[in-house]
N, C-alpha and C positions, 0 to 999 in steps of 0.2 A: 795696453793693459790699463784696467781701471786703477784709480789712484790708490786703492786699498787692497790690491790683490796679494794674497799670501804666496810668496815665491816658492814655498814647499809644494804647491800644486804641480810644479814642474816635475816633481819626483813621484807623482801619484798615478794610480790606475783606477779607473771607474769601471764598475761591472753593471751592465744594463739588464734589467729584469722586466719581463712582460708577465705580470702576476697571473693572468688568465691561463697562459700556456706554459708557465714555468713548471708546474706540477699537474698531476692528474686531477687533484682537488681544485686547482686554480684559485687558491685562497691565500690570505695572509698567513694563516696557520700552517698551510702546506709549505710556504716559503720559509717560515721560522724553522722548520725541520731541516732546511738546507743551509742555514746560516753558518754552521760549523764548517761545512765543505767549502762554501764561498770564501770564508775568511782564510782557510788554509791555502788558497791560491795566492795570497799575498797582496790582494787588492786593498784599496783604502776607502772607497766610496761606493755605495750602491745607489744606482739611479733607477727609481721606479717609474716606468711608463705610467700614463695617467691612471690614477686610482679612483677617479670620480664616477658618479653615475653617468650612463650613456643614454642619449636620446633614442626615442622610438621612431619618430617621424623621419622618413627617407633613410632609414637604417640600412647599412650595407651588411650583407651576410646575416647569419643567425644572431650573432651577439652585438654587431655594430662595431665601428671603429672606436678605440679608446680615445681618439682625438675629436670625437663628436660629443663633447661634454655637455651635460644638461644642468649641472650644479657644481660650481667651482668650490663650494664649501662643504660638499657632501662626500660620502664614501660609497663606492659601488657596492651594493648589497650582495652581489655575487662573490665579492672578495671577503666579506665579513663585516664587522662592526667597527666603530671608532675604537672601542676597547681592544679589538684584535689588532688594529693598526698600531695602537700604542704599544702593545706587546711586541710587535715586530720591531718598532723603533728601539725598545729596550733590549731586545735580543741582539740587534745589530750594534748598538752602542756598547753592550757588554763585551763585544769582540773588538772594540775600538774602531768600528766601521761607521763612517758618516753616511747619512741617507739624504738624498735629494729627490724631490718629486717633480714630475712633469707638470708644467702649467701651460695651458693652451689659450692664450689671451687674445688671439687674433679673431677667433670665431667660436661659436657655440653650435649645438644641435638646433634645428629649427624650432623644436618644442622645449627649449631650455627655460629654466626659471626666469632668467633675465629677459628673454624674448616676450614673456607673458607680463612681467611686472614693469619692465622698462623698454618697451618697443622703440622709444625715441633714442636709445643708445645704439641702434643698429644702422649699418650702411644701407642705403636705398639704391636699387638699380634704376635704370632710366625710366622704367614703368612705375616707379614709386614703391615697389615692394622690396622685401628683404631678399638678399641674395649673397653671392660671394664673388670676389674678384678673380678667383682661380677656378675656372669652369669645371675641372675634373673633380673638385672637392664638392660633389653634388649633395653630400649629406650634412652640410654645415651652412651657416649664414654668418656674415662678417659683422664684427663690432665697429663702431665709428668713434675714434678717439678724439674727435672734436668736442665731445661731451665731457666737461670737467667733472661731473658727478661720477662718470664711469671710472675716471682715474682714481678717485677717492675709494670707490668700491673695490677695485682690483688691488689697490695697495693695502687696504684693510684685510683683504683676503690673504695676501701674502704674509702679512704680520700675524694673522691668526694661525696659519700653518706653522710658522716659526715658534709660536707659543705652544703649539702641540708637540714640538720637539724635533721637527725636521731641520736639516742642516743647510738647506739651500734649494736651488731651483734649476732645472733644465727648462729653458724657455723655448717653446715650439715656434718656428718661423719668426724669431725675434725681430728680423729686419722689417717686418710689415707693420710694426708699431713705431711711434715717434721715439727718437732717441731721448728726448727730454722726459718722456714718461719713464723710461727705464732708469734714467739718472735719478729722478725723483723717487722712484720705487726703491732703488738701492739705498739712497740716503735714509729713507724712512725705515727700511728694514734693519739698517745698521743700529738703530736705536734699540731694537729688540735683540739682535745678535750681530755684533760687529764682524763676526767671522763667517757670515752667510756666504755660501758658494754660489756663484752666478755663471752658468753655462748657457751659451747662446747657440741654438741651431741656426747658424748662418746658411746662406744658400749659394748655389752655383751662379757664375757670372751670367750665363744665359737666362737664368730665372730673373736676376736683377734687371737685365736689359728688357726682357719681355714685360715685366710688371711696369717699369718706367715708361715703356713705349705706350702702354695702355693708359697712361696718365696718372698712375698711382705712385706713392712713395715706397722706396725700398732701400734700406741701409746697406752700405758696403761693410766688409769685415772690419776695416779700420775704424769706421764710424761706430760700429757695434761694440768694438773693444774699448771704447771710451767709457762704457757702462758695465761691461762684463769682464769676468776673469778669463774665460776660455771661449773660443769660438770654434765651430766646426772647420775641418779642412776641406770643405767643398770647393774651395778655390783650386785645389790640386787633385782631388779624388777623381774627377772625370778624366784627367790626364793619365792617372794610373790605370784606369780601365782601358783607355786607348792604347797604352803601352802593352797591356796583356793581350789585346786584340790585334797587335801588330800595326796599329795606326801611327805610332811614333817610335823612335828609337830610345834606348836607355839613356844615351848622352843628352838627348833632347829633354827627357823627363828630369834628369838631374839638373839641367840648366833651369828648368821650371821650378824645381825645389830651391835652387839658389836665388832665383828672383823672388820667390815667396819670402825667403828669409830676409832679403835686402829691403823689402818695402814695409816690413813690420818693425815695431819697436823691439829692441833686444829683449825686453821683458814680456812681450806679448806671448800668450799661450795658445797653441792650437790643440784641438782634440785630435789625436792621432788614432786612426782606425783603419781596418781592412773591411769591416762589415758593420752593419747596424740593422735596425728593424725595417728600414726602408730599402736596403741594398742586399744583393745576393750574399750568401755565405762565402767567406774566403776560401774554404775548402772546395766549394763548387767552382769558383773562378780559377783557382790554382790547384790543379789536381795532383801534380807531382809533389810528393811528400817533402823532399829536400828543398824545393823552391818555396813551398808553403812555410817551412821553418825559417828560411831566410827572410821572407817578407814579414813573417810574424815577429822575428827578432828585430828587424828594422823598425817596424811600427811601434814596438814597445821601447825602443832605444832612442828614436828621434826626439829632438827637443819638443817638449810639450807634455800635455796630460794624455795618458793612454786610455783607450776604451776597449773593453771586451764585451761582446754581446753574448748573453748567457747561451752556453753550448759551444761557443767558439773554442773554449779551452780543450774540448775533446775532438776538434776538427769535424764537428757535425756539419753535414752538407744541407740538411733540410732547414729552411727558415720557417718558423711558425706563421700560420695564417693570421692576418691582422683582424679579420672580421668573423672568424669562426673558431670553435673549440679545436685545438690542434696542439696538444701538449708535446713538449720536447721528449724525444725518445732517448732517455738517459742511459739505455743499455749500451750505447756506444762507448760509454766510459769504462766498460768492462773489457773492451778490446785492447790489444797491445798498442795499436796506433793511438787510440784515445788516451790510454794511460800515459804513454810516453809524451804525447803532445801537452797534456796537462802538467806534467813534471817540467817540461821545457818552459812553458809559460810561467810557472811558479818561480823558476830560477831567474828568468828575465825580469820578473817583478822585483825580485830581491836585488838584482843588479841596478835597477832603476833608482833605488833609494839612495845610491851613493851621492855624496855631496857634490862631486864635480859635475854631475848631471843636473845640478841645480844652479851652480854658480860659474861653471866653466863656459868659455867662449865656444860656441857651436858653429861649425862650418863643414863644408863638403869639398874636400880636396880632390884633385884629379886622381883617378884610380885605374887599374888595369881593365881591359875590356870585360864587360859582363858584371862588373862589381860596383856597388855603391859603397864608398868610403865616407864615414861620418865621424868627426872628431870633436871632443870636448877638450879645451886647452886651459891650463893655468900658466901665467907668465909673471916673471919678476918685474919690479918697476922699471928696470932697464930693458925689458922686452925679451929676456931669455926664457925659453920654454923650461918650466920646472915640473910640470905634471901633464899627463896626456891619457885620455881614454879614447881608444880608436875602435870603431865598429867596422867590420868588413863583411859585406853581405853579397854573396855570389848569387845574385838573383837571375842572371841570364847566361852565365858561363857554363861550360861543359867539361872543364879540365882544371887541373891544379894551376895556381897562379903565383907568380913571383912579383912582389911589390917592393920597390926601393923606397924605404922609409926615410933614410938619411938625406935623400934628395929633397924632401919636404921639410924634415926636422933635422937640420945639421947638428943640433945639440946632442943627438944620440951618437954614441960611438958605433963604429962599424960592426962591433961584436956585442952590442948592448943586449942586456937581458930584458925581456918583456913578460909580464905576467899574463897568462891566458886564463880568463875567468871561467870559461866552459870546461877546460881541461884541468883547472886548478893546479897548474904547474908553471914553470918558467920556460920561455922560448928564447933562443939566442939568435940574433941577426947574423947573417953571413954576408960579409962585405956590405953591410948596411941594408940588406934585403931580407924580407920574410917570405917564406913559401907557405901557402895554405891551400886547402882543397875546396870542395863544394859546400861544406857546411859553414855557417856563419861563425865569425870569430869576434870576440870582444876582448881587447887587450889593454893593459894598464902599464904605463911607464912613469916612474917618478912619484907614484902615489903610495901612501901607506895605509889608506883606508877609504 
């Protein structure tokens, strides 16, 4: 965790928006009309995918990738004007929602403003021309951070957006830039807004190894977290997809989760997600509704900052195209499945705001077959358990489960009462054990709020 990270981010949920495809209009004004509904989900932060103009040269699709930025300091005219953007910030802030914007500092479009004004700031390929280190990103050219003046320009850009009213940044492929740049940028931005939020898109282990093998620098998650508040959980997401595909067992996946927790600082924050704009929709990967609810509950419960990609709240299966007009079909929200899923997520966001999920010790105890058990504990100075929140997620089972809780927490009486947050009632242990079914359970013991 960066030295100034706000611990309350552990209790918060980010809602990711692709302005072009969020509404039929594809504009800031269209998004403003949806702010009330977004706020009603109980989220805390809106992350806007890049809002900047998109290059024309080597453009992918009709509209181009929002990550092929042509001017870091400009607004995409298809979305509106700077005044429209300011109105969006005002609308979000009036609902106590913070807004972070995407910054794509590793590369620009080939015809970007910087490529014309400062060609010396760009990486050169072996032939001496502009290019990029990641071959599949054919619509961009890489910047070269050995140029000190580039650092100054980018940091002034960040400060400028903070002065416009944004609350922080989601930094695209942050590990491709020097750690020292991010630390300097953070320190400089703190002078404008000491509460600036810093979210890093970190990368998979295979990506790190591939980039390093090619002779280029790429930061690990632990390095990146020296400058950032939150990093992606791409160190574990590929294992989740392997689990869904049958490539690994649930116990092996849980062991991987435990390893992840053990190598991070206790205060490090992971971005917990089932989907994002680069990955398939969760409802596409997990077609069974009960299993999807269990995985959704786990994702919003696990230690870290949660992410919802716009449309996920209604279990929408189609992911908007990144390069072409493809507005979200919000009619799914009118279906029974969609309405119930949104209500479920709203309740989970409310649970996440509990104090013990910010300051409790988080761990993954052994659980019955098919179940992920995740616990937040409070203990007295002499080590006695005095408060517990326990999440039970039946992600792979197909029958009711009996879980002996007093075998793990002997402080509980054999007939202890436990509050069920979903059912809003009290459950009583039988001989120290709890019986539960296929639906996720979130339980409190010894907690008053």
